[in-house]
N, C-alpha and C positions, 0 to 999 in steps of 0.2 A: 746870509746877508750879501748884498752886492758890493762890488768894489767901487770906490769913488773914481771918477774919471779925472783925477788931478794929475796923475802920471800915466801916460799912454805908451805901450810898447810899439815900436816900429819894426825892428828886426831882432830875431833871435839867432844866435849861433850855439848849437847844442852839441856836446861831445859826450859819448857814452862808452864805457868800458864794460862789456858784458861777459860774465863768467857763468857758463851753463853748468859747470860741475858743482860750484858752491851755491848756485842760484842767487848770486848777488850781482850788483852793478854799481859802478861809480859814475858820477856825472859832473860836468861843468857847463853852466849856461851863462852866456854873455848876451845881455839884452840892451839894445839902444832904445832910449826912452825920450819922449817929449814931455816936458813939464808944462801943464796948461794953467796951473794956478799956484801961487806961492804956498809952499809947504815945507815941513821939516820931517815928514814921515812918508815912506813909500810902502804901500800895502800891495801884496800879491798873494797868490794861493800856493800852498804846499800841504802835502799829506803823506804820512807813512815814509817820510824821508828824514835822514839825519843830516842836518846842515853842518858842514865842516868849516866853511869860511865864507865871508861876504866882503866884497870890496867895491868901491865906487870911484869913478873918475869922469872927467870931461873928455870930449872927443880928442882934445890935444894932449891927453894922458895926464892931465893935472889930477892928482889924487884928492878925493874929497874924504875928509875924516868922518868915520861912522861912529855915532854916539852909542847906539844900542841895536841889538838884534834880538827880537822876541818872537816866540811862536804862540799863536792862539790855536791850540789843537782842536778845541771844540768847533771853532768856525773855520778851521783849515786855512789859517792865515799866517803869513810871515810879515812882520813889521820891522822895517829897517829905519832907524831914527838918525837924524843928522843934527848937529849942534846949531842952535838958534832957530827961532820960529820961522824965519824967512831964509833958511839955509839953501833952499832950492828956489831959484827965481824962475818966472815964466820964460820959457824958451831955452832954458838950460839944456845943453846937449849931453844928457846924463847917460853913462854906461854903467850897468850893474853886473857884476860877475859873482857867481855863487858856485862854490864847490860843495858836493854832497855825495851821499851814498845811500843805497836802499837794497831791498830784497825783491827778487822776482816772486811775486805772491802766487797763491794757488786759488784765488777767488775769482779769476777770469775777468778782472777789471784792472785798469791802469796798465802797468807793465808786468806781465804775468808769465809763468812758465807753463809749458805744455809737454806732454810726453807721447811717445809712439814707439813701436817696436820695429826693428830691422833684424831679420833672421833670428828672432827670439830674444834679441838684446834690447833692453829699454834705452831709448835715446831721449834727449831733451831739446826743446826749442824755446824761443821767447816770442811773444806777440803782444800787441797793444789793443786795448778796447777803451777808448777815452770818453765815450758818450755816456752821460751828458757832461760830467765834470770830473774826469779822472786823469787828465793829462798831468795834473798836479802830483800824481803818484809816480810820475816818471821824471819830471823836471819842474822846478818852481816856475810859475808862469801866471799870467793874467787869464785865468781859466773860465772865461765867459765869452759867449759867442760874438758879442759886439766889440771885443778887443782884437780885431783882426790885425795880423802882422805877416811879415815874411819870415821864413825859417830856413836855416841851413843845418844839416845834420852830418856829423862824422861819427861812425860807429866802429869800435874795436871789438872783434868777435873771433871765435875759433875759425881757423883757416879752412876747415872742412865744411863750413856752413855758408849758405847764401844769406845776404842781407838785402832786404827790400824796404823801400820807403815810398813816399809820395812822388818823388821826382827821379829822373834817371841818374845813374852812377856817373860821376866824373873821374874818380880815381879809385882803383881797387888794388891795394898794395899788400903783398904777403910779407909778414914780418918774420924775423929769425926766432921768435919765441913761440911759434906755433899759432900765432894769431894773424888776423888780417885787419887792415884799416880801409873802410869803405866811406868815401865822401860823395855827397849828393848835391845836385844843383839846387839853387835857391828856389823856394816855392813862390807862387803868386801870393797875394794877400789872402789870408784864410784864417779860420777859427781853429782853436787848439783841439777841439773834440774830433776833428777829421784828420788828425795827424796819424800816420801809421809807421810802425817799425816792426819788422818781422825778421827773426833770425832762425833759419832752419835748413832742412835738406829737401829739395824739390826737383821734380821734372817739370817741363813746361811745353805748351803748344803756343805758337805765335802766328799772327797775321796782321794785315794792315787794312783798315777800313777804307771805303771808297773816298772819304775825305782826308785820307793821309795820316790817320792816327795809328801808331804801332800798338798792338794789343797782345798781351801775354796772359795765359791762364796757367797758374802754378798749382801743381797737385803733389800729393805724396808720391814718392818714387815708385814707378811702375803703374801708376794710375792715370797717366796723362790723357789717354783716350777717353776717360770719363769726363774730361773737361772740354771735349770738342763741341758738344751741344751748346755750352755757355759761350765758348769762343765765337761760334757762328752767330749767336744772338747779339753779342756785344758789337761785332763787326757791322751788323745791319742797323743796330739801334743808334750808334753814334751819329751817322749822317742823318738819320730820321729825326732825332731830337734837335740836331743843329738846324735843320730846315724848319722844324716846327717853331722853334724859338727865334729863328733868324739870328742865331748867335752860335759860332762854332765852339766845340769843346776846346778849352784854353790851354790844356797842359800838353807836354810833348810825348806823353805815353799814358796808357791805362793798363794796370794789372788787376787780375782777379786771383786771389790767393786762398786756397783751401787749407785750413788748419784743423788738426784733430779735435781741439777743444776750444769752443767759443760759446759765449753765453747765449747769444741769440742766433738767428739764421745768418745774418750778414750785417756788415756796417760799411757805410758809403764813404770811407776815407778817400779824400780827393786824390785820384790817380792811383790808388792802391786799395781796392775793395777787398775786405777780408770776410771769408765765408766759413761757417761750420761745414765740414766735409760733406755731410749728407744733403746740405742745401745747394751744393754745386754739382755733385756727381750725378750725371744722367746720360743714358745712351738709348739706342733703339730698342734695347731689351728691358728698359725700365718701364714700370707701369705708367699708364697714361696720366694718372693723377699726379705722379711724381714729376714727369716731364713738364706738365703744366705748372706745378708749383715752382720748379726751378726756373722756368721761363718768366713767371710773374715776379719771383724774388729778384732775378737778374734785372728785369726791366725796372723794377722799383729802385734798385741801387743805382742804375745808370741814370734814371730820371733825377736822382738826388744830385748828380753833378751840376744840374742847373737849379733845381729846387732844393736848396740846403747848402750847397757849396759855393756856387756863384752868387746866388742871392740867399742870404742866411737869416734865419729868425733873429729878431732883435733881442729876445729873451725867451726863456722856455715856456712862458705863458702862451706863446704863439707856436708851440711845437707842431700843431696841426698843419701850419704852412709848409713844414718839411714833409711830415708823414702822410697827411691827408692828400696833399698834392702828388706825392710820389706814388701813393696807392692808386689814385685816379689815373695818373699818367701810365702806370704799369698796365692797367687794364686797356687803356687806349692803345698802347704800343703793342701789346700781345695780340690784340684784335687786328692790328695792322699786319703782324707777322703771320698769324694763324686765324684768318677769318672764319674758318670752319669750326673753330672752338666756341663760337658764340659767346665771347667773353662778357659782353654787357648783360646778357641774360644770366650768365653764371655769376656775375657781380652781385645779383640779387641774393644768390644762395649763400655766399660766404661773407662778403664785406657788409652789405646792407643788413643782412640778418643778424650778424654779430653786433653791429652797432645798435640795432633795435634791442637786442637782448640786454646789453649792458646799460643802455640809456633808459630802459624802463624800470630800473632798480631805484630804490630809495637812495642807495649809495653812489649814484652816478654823480657827475660833475659837468660843468659847462665845457664846451670846446676850448674856450679861453679861460684857463683856471690860474688863480694866483699861485706862483711858485716862489718860495722863499729859500728852501734848501734844495739845490738843484739835484743832489744825489738821493733825495728822499721824496720830494714832491713832484718831480717831473712826470707828467702823465703818459708814460709809454704804454698805452692801452687802446682798447677798441674805439674809444671816443676820438682820440687824436688821429688814429689811422683810418678807421672805417666810417665813423660819422663824418669826419672831415671830407673823405672821398665822396660819401653819399651826398653831402651838401653841394659839392662841385658838380656831381652828376645831375642833381636837381637844377642847379643854376644853368648848366648846359642846355637842358630841356627848355628852360624858361627863355634864355637869350638866343639860343641857336648856336650851332657849332662854330660858325665863322666869327661871331661876335665874342664868344668865349675865347677862341684862339687869339684874336687880336688883343683882347684884354690881358691875357697871360703874356703875350709878347711885349706889350707896353710895360707891364710890371717888371719883367726880367731885364729889359733894356734900361729902365730908370734906376734900378737898384743893384745892377751888376757889381759884384765884388764889394757890396755893402750889406746892410742889414735892413729888415723891414718888419712891419707889423701887419695884423689883419686889416686894419683901416687903410694901410697903404695899398693893399690888394684891391679892396673895394673902390678906392679912389681911382685906381687905374682902370677898372671896369667902367666907372662913371664917366671918365674922360673919353673913353672909346665909344660907349653906347648912348650917353646922355640920359641914362635911366637911374633912378634913385636906388642903387644897389646896396648902399650902406643901410638904408632904412629897411630893405628887404632882409638882409642877411644878419644884421646885428641880433635880432631876436633868436636866430638859430645858433649863433656862436657864443653869445654872452649869457644865455639862459640855458639851464639844463632841461633835459627831457624833450619830448616830441608829442604831437597830437594824435589822437584817434578822431577821425572824421566820421560822424554818424550820418548816413545817407538814407533819406526816405523819399518816396515818390508821392507828390501831391495828387490827390484824387482827380481822375479824369484829365490829367495833363501829362506832359513829359517833363515838367519842371521838377527839379530836385531840391529838396531842402537839405542843407549841409549844416552840421553843428559840430564844433570842435571843442575838445577838452584834452587835458593831458592824459596820456596812456600810462598806466602804472601796472607793472607785472603782478602786483599783489591785489589788484582790483580796486584799490582805494580811489574814491572819487576826488579828483583834484582839478580845479579850474585851470585853464591855460589858454593863451591866445597867441597865435603866430600869424605871420603873413604867409599864406599857403598857396603856392601855384598848384592849380588843380586842372587836370585834363580829363574830360568826360567823353567816353565813346559809347555809342549804342549801335544795335544792329538787329536785323531780322534776316535770316538766311545769309546771303553773301553781301548784303548792303551794309555800309558803315557810315557813321556820322560822328564827327568829333568836334568839341568846342573847348576853348581854354578859358579859365576863370582865375581870379585872384580872391581867395577867401581871406578877408581882413577882420571881420567881426566874429564873435563867438557863434553866431547863427546867421545864416543867409540863405535866401532862395535864389537859385540860378536858373536862368532860362536856357534850356537845352533843346535846340531845334533838331531833334533826332526822331528816330522811329519809336514805335510803341512796344518794341521788343525789349531785350535785355539792355541794361545800362551798367557800364563799368566805370567806377570812379577811380582816379589815379591810373588811367590807361597807360600802359607801358611801364608802370611801376617805377617812375623816375622820382616821384615825390617822396619825401622822408616822413611818411605818416602811415598809420594803419587805417583801414576802412571797415566800418561795421554797417551792414545793410539791414533794412527792414525785411520782413518775412517775404513779401511779394517780390522785391528786387532779388533776394537771395534765391528764391525758387526759380526765377527766370535765368539766373546765372548758372545754377546747377544744370538746367536743361542745355544751356549754351556749352558748358563743359562736356556733357555727354555727347552732344552732336558735333563737337569739334569746332564750333563757331567762334569760340573765344581764342585769341592769340595765345601761343604757349607761355609767353612771359606773364600774361594776365591770369592764365590758369595757375601758374606757379604762385603769383602774388595772392590770389584769392585763397588758396589753400593755406599759405603761411599766415595770412591775417586771421583766418578762422582758428587755426591752431593756437595762435597767441591769445586770441580773445577767450577761448575755452580755458586755457591755462590760467588766465587772469580772473576767471569766474564771471566774465561778461557775456558769455554764451554757454548754454548747456552742452556738455560733451557729446550728447546725442546728435547735436547739429554737426559736429565734426565728422562723426561716423556716417551721417547721412550724406554729407558732402563727399567724403571719401568714396562712397559708392559710385559717384559720377566719374571717377577716375579709373574704373576697372579696365577700360580699353585704352588707357593713355599710351601714346606712342613716342612722345618727345623725351629723350634721355634726361634732360635737366629737370623736367617736371617729374619724371619717374624718380629721380634722385631725391626730390623733396618728399614725394610719397614715401620713399624708404625711410627718410629721416623721421617722419612723423610716426610711422609704424614702429620703428625702433624705440622712439621716445615712449609711446604708449606701452609697448612690451616691457620696457625697463621699469616703468612706474608700477604696473600691475604685479610684476614679479617681485618688486621690492615690498609691496604692501600686502598682497593677497595671492601668494603663489598657488594656493589651492584652487583659486578661481581661474587661473591662467588657462587651464585646459579648455574652459568654456569659450575663451576669447581667441586663443591663438589660431584656431582653424579659420576664423573669419579674417583675422589680420593676415594670415598667410595667403588666403584666397585673393586678397587685394593685390598681391605681388605675383601670383602664379602666372597670369597671362603675360605680363611684360617679361617675366623671367624666362618663360618658355620661348618667347619671341627672340629674346637676346641670346639665350643659350649659354653653354659653357665654352664653345669654340668660337674664336674670332673668324670673321669672314673678310675677304679682301676689300669689299666695298663698304664696310660698316662705318668706318671713320672713328675719330678720336673720342667723341662723346659717348658712343655706345661701349667702346672699350673701357672708358672710365667708370660707367655706371654698372657694368657687368659685375665687377667685384663687390660693389656696394649692395646690390640686390641679392646676390647669392649669400653674402655674409649675413644679411638680415634674415634670410630664410634659415640659415644655420642657427641663428639666435632663437628662431621660432620653432626649432626642432622639426623642421619640415623633412619628413622621412626621405623623400626622393633626393632632396638636395644633400642631406647629411650622408646618405649612402654613397652618392657620387663623390663627395668630399673625402670620405674615408677611403674609397678606392684609389683616388688620386694620391693621397698621402702614402698609402701602402706601396704604390708603384712609382714613387717619386724618383727612385734611383734608376729605373728603366726609362721613365718618361718624365722629364723635368716639369715642374709645376709652372705654368705661365705666370709672370709677375703680377698680372692683374687679378689672379685667382688666389694668390698666396694667403691673404688675410682669411678668406672663407675656409680654405683647406686647413690652415694651422689652427684657427679658432675651434673648428670641429674636432681636431685631434687633441686639443688641450682640455676642453671643457669637461670631459669625463675621466681625466686621469685622477688617480688616487694613490694612497700609500701602497696599496696592493696591486695597482695597475698603472705603473708609472713609466711604461715603455716610451710613450710619445713624449713625455716630459724630458726624460733622459736623452732621447734622440735629438730634441731641440737644443738642449744644452750643448751637446756634442757638436751639433751643426753650427751653433753660435760661436763656439770656441775655435772651430776650424775654418770658419768662413772668412774669405778675404773681401767680401762685399760689404761695404758700409751699410747700404740700404737693407740688405738681408739681416744683418745683425740688429739694426733698429727695429725691423719688422718683428723679429723673434722676441725681442725685449718687450714690445708693446702688447704681446699676446701671452707671455709666459705665465702670468698670474691669473689666467682666465678659468682656472679649475673651480669646480663646485666643492672641492674638498678643502676644508680649512688648513689641514696640514700641508697641502701642496701650495696653497696661497702663501703661507708663511715661508716655505722653502724658497719660493720665487722671490719674495721680498728680501729674504736673507741674501740672495744672490746679488742684490743691488749693492751690498757692502763689499763684494768681491772686487779686487783690483782689476778684474777683467771688464767691469762696467765703468764707463766714464762718468764722472760726476754729473755732467750735463744730461745724462741719459737715465738718471735714477727715476725721474718722474714718469718715464715711459712705462715702467713696470707697474706703477700705481694706476696708470691710465687703463691698463688691461684688466684690472680687477672687475669682476661682474657683480650682479646684484646679490648673489649668495655669498660673495667673499668680502663685501665692503666692511662688515663689522670686524672681521678678522684683520683686515688691513688697518682699520682705525686702532684696534688694540695693539697691533704690532708697532705702528708708528708711535703711539704713546710710549711704549716700552723702549723704543730705539731712537727716540727723537734726537738725542745728543749725538749719537753715532751718525745718523743721517745728515744732521746739520753740519757736523764737522767735515764730512766728506763732501757735501754739496758746496760748501764755502760760498754760497750764493743765495741771497734772498729770493732771486728770480726763480731758481729751481725749487726752493721750499714753497713758494706761492703756487707753482704748478702742481706740486704734490698735494697741497691742501685742496685745491680746486678739484683734483681727481678724487680724493677721498670723500669729499662732500657731494659728489655727483649723484650718489644713490641715496634715496630717502630712507632706506632701511635703517641707516644710522639713527635717524630721528625716531622712527617707529619702534625700533627695538629698545632704544634708550628710554623712551617714554613709556613703553609697554602699554600703549593705548592707541585708540583711534583718535585722530587729532582734528581739531578745528582751530585754524590759526588766524589770528587777527594781528595786524602789524601796526605798531605805533613807533615811529622813529624817535628815540630818545637821544641823549647826547652821543652815545656810541652804539647801543644795541637795541634789539627789538624784544619786546615782551610778548609772551605767548600764553594763550589760555587754552586749556585742554578739557575734554569732555569727561574722562573717567580717571582711573587711578593713577594720575601722573604726579611726579615729584618734581618740583621746580629745581631742587638740588641736582637731580639727574639731568634735567633739561639744560642746565647751565654748564654741564661737564665739558662739553666741546668748547663752548665759548671761553670758559675760564682757563682751561688747559692751554688753548692756542694763544690766547691773548698774553699769557705770561711767558711765552717762549720766544727766544731770539729767532728772527727771520720770519715771524708770522703775525706779530701784533697789528701791523698795518693792513692786513687783509682779513682780520677777524670779522668785521661787519659784513663784508661782501660774502664771505663763506657762510656765515650764519644766515644771512638773507637767502642765499642760494639753497641752503638746507630747508628753510621754512617754505620757500616757494615750491620746492619739489614736493614737500609734504602736502601743501594745499592742492596741487594738481593731482597727486595720487589719491587724496581723499575724494575728490570729485569723481574720479574714475571708479573707485570702490563703491561709492554711492550709486553710480550708474549701474554697476553690475548687481549690486545688492537689491536694487528696486526693480530689476529685470526690465529696465527701459532700453537695454541694448539687445535688440532682436535681430 
């Protein structure tokens, strides 16, 4: 429930006493309030705190008697009552003072404790993660984004620790009792969820941006050089964003702080961004994919200084205004910094694809979704982040870059240091462009799903008939209508012709004044929709792929669309294999990466369902990758560039999964000689996966070597890499041992899911069995529903769970009931067995809210696997 706006905070003075030994803290908050309507009750948020005393006064220190203090724990409210119905008059200059105490929790939310080692000794720190509504776990407050106020913090902490917050330090005093008192400047007006307090031991690098902002990157002691890459990026991006928005960064400093334990990758606290360590550390020896991820994550967080912090969502219904905007801006900014990375084409591979995947499910939701309980309902998912960003990318293509930039500038200028909604953004665009942007965009943000546009060529013309319907991953026929910007290009040889159209009706014929050769709908892949072609159009596009006539981004999009259509049962899988043949000589690294993704998906599905038939298929799958793999090779060259370095590891890892003899032999050689010749970081996954997959109880040398390497490694990235591959054995006993290792104190709670992600097709049933037996232990250690969700998504990634539980070949039909999907099966299936996963998970803490999504994921995986099994069984795969 939302707080009434009867009493509005203006300034907070917060004082905290932090005890890292007892993991407890005491606090006092003094809030100056404006009364906007006559009332006798003040409502604010509090959770997991013990209230010691509450007092109230006017600014002249006149004490106001308090009638009652009540806590509503279910709704996380504190209600302070005053005598008389009109005890507080409009305009009363009220000051509320609350003394309280609490514990530094281990759930990685609110004010929590973290641990690290120094010379073998365990040390503790404290950090905050307040998004979306967890500031109330540190101090009583109006913990909603539109209750902006200014804040002043004073923190008492051990004298051997540093204390960091949003603003610069004004006083740092050492006390005689072994503590220190650190006072910070007052903040600008801001929301509670972007407040930061960090107490720990750090080294730092520092610099000043060209527009005069001091920047520091704080790391674990001895790791400061791992932060130089992020420091360089921030120093360049601050003036870049200031120029883009025509609004300078408003705070007197910006810190980036790496902490050992953090729930997500990073959080955009105003002036003090907090990262999980592996999301910040990168240098010239890091793999290309990691440098790119760190660059994108950093650009995302810095973009939030404008989108989220200066202009803040009015309520969590509009989360995409923060996350979708920051995701789009991160791609824009990294493309500015590293144009050779081709970020907008890569955007199709990660952001847009992930949005498609989630938004094609029955369990999806609109971009603007109703949020009642902010810590339960807030959609921190692919829809808010990646669909939101994809819609902006589509709007950019429709409006043009300059009009989009002017619209964003107008929006930021108008709502600076305030709050806004989606309609406010569209209004800003309409004022700048004079175009009906609300009408265009409301159907994309207020309705769930997206269209598939069926394209067919009218006989003896170049006119194209377009027909739209909602695309569903389960293949269910669902009508739908969007306003769809469509760019159509055609070509013969080197000639090109492009025309823009707006598809408004469910079916429309568009006049395309192009050539009689191939025709590509959604050219440039900027539209948020799939495309399904008729046979003749598809044949010409296959020829264009083979000849290299089609642009790389369109080759990538064509392949992804066909893969999705086949998985949904809208195209026969033989069409996918036919299209794949056109990519045998593919040379663009990002298209090769998509080719690898699809080969791995097909490999995993067949291994899950019909491993005895895999030998008949794997040679063909491997042959699709052999030519680009040999061209790319194992060794980097000076002139190859970032993209080839990034795809090298992916394609070699895929060939290891396919048991490609030549690749596996070279991977084995490199593992055996790793002490003489270090394994390049881009090759680590392929080499370690090959080492782990054949370990067993009687041949465990590689497994033990990796455990030793993990325990002795000072590299955060290396430790993460080892965890993500440790459970990749085909031996159930070794899978169980790897999973048992997650309960070791050597594995951080935030990394438990990494071990589950490494489980292969042969080990997934073992992982499911182990998780059922150890659920309480895992949940107790994880202390985070976020981590439990990641574990469940990993366990349900392989369809063998379904096939072995049902012990039958499956035909799955999906009917969305109030919570779950019913399934019908062809042979000796038991509904009781089929419901085991659903019933077990739905009754467990930390999982019930993802049961539908996981169950749907399992069923979709089974549907795809069955279609591949049928293809193999009927010998249509030649």
